[in-house]
N, C-alpha and C positions, 0 to 999 in steps of 0.2 A: 393354737397359741394360748387361749384362755383356759382350756379344759384338759390340757396335757397332763397325763399322769393320774387322771381320775379313774376310779374303778367304775363298774357298771352302775352301782347305786348312786355314786356321786354324779356321774354323767346324767342319769335320769333326773336327779334333783336339779341340776343345772338347767336341763332342757325344760323341766316343769316351771322353773322360775322365769325363763326368758322366751319360750316359744308358746304361742297361743294362736287363736284363730286369726288375729291381725297379721301374724307372720305369713300365713298362707294367702290371705287376700285382704288388703286394706279396705276395699270397697270405696264407695264415693265419700262416705264420712271420714274414713282414714286419710284419703287423698286430700280432702279439704283441710283436715287438721295439719298435715305436713305442709301444705301451701301456706296456711296461716302462721305456722311456726316460723317458716323461712321469711315470710313478710315481716313478722315482728322482729326477727333477728336483724333483718336489713334495716328496718326503721330505727333500731337501736344502734346501728353501726357495728354490729357484731359479725355479720356475714355480708358478702356482696349481694346486691339485688339480683334476683332471679326472675327474668322476664316471663318465664313459663317452664313448666316441667314436661318432659316427655315420659309418659308412663308406659311400661312394658307389661303386658299381661301374660 
């Protein structure tokens, strides 16, 4: 959807901008960051409260 019509160089540039080690594995630090982001969003009334996340490895 977002990269349709890109040539190989454009696709590589797109991947380089948005794919990194966090994409492969958030790790404990990344998971805590996601949970904190969701908690802040809920506290601000931007998203519904999330009682807990189920992480899939």
